N, C-alpha and C positions, 0 to 999 in steps of 0.2 A: 668818546668820539666815534662816530660811525664812519666806516671806510666803505667807499662805493665799490661796486664790482669792477674788476679789471676788464679792459677790452682784450679779446683774444683773436679777433679777426676783423679786418677792415677792408673796405672797397670804396674807391672814389666814384662819385656819381657826377652828373651834370650840375652846373651852377654852384660849384664850390660846396657840394654836400658830400658827406662821408657816411656810408652805411657801416655800422659797428655792431659786432656780435660780442656781448659781454659774457663773462664766465658764469653768470646765473641763467644763461640761455636767452635772455632778452635780446632782440634785434632792434636797434634804434637808428635814426638818421640825425646826424649833427650838421647844422648849417653854418659854414665858416664865412659866409658872405659878409656879415656885419663886421667880422674881425679883419678881413683883408684891407680895410681902409685905414687901419692903424699902422703906424710906422713899423712896429715890430714885425708885422705880418706882411709887409708890402711885397716881398718876393713871391708870396703865394698867388699873386695875381697872374703870374706866369703859369698857365695851366699844366705845362709839362713838369715844372717844378712841384706844383701842387700834388700831382699824381704820385710823387715819390715819398709819400707819407708812410710811416711804419709804426707798429706797436712798440712802445718803449716802456717797460715796467708797468705802471698803472695808468698810463695815458698813451697819447700818440705824439709823434714828433717828425720834423723834417730835418734834412741834413745840416742845416745851419743852426739848429737848436730851437727853432720855433716849436712851441708845444701849447697844449691847452690844459688848464687845471683839471685834474680828474673829476672833481665834483661838478664843474661846468660841463665837461664832456658827457657825464651821465645825466645830470638833472636838466640840462638844456637841450637834450636830444628828444626827438619825438618817437614814441613807440611805433614800430611799423605794424600796420594792419595785417592780420593773417588772412 
């Protein structure tokens, strides 16, 4: 089983996007917009709450436990252009 790189630094962007720097040096942008329409993520619609995301182990999470599967976080992110 392949383990994806861990996020080491994150920054929220406009329109529910999160810039993520992974331990392998890659910087990617993850779009949460499609997720916030699901009941589990509905609190993230509040932009102030959304900005309180943090790195937690091998993924990211918010204070009420909302998180993203590590493989989704890595593989569904778009590599940032240099």
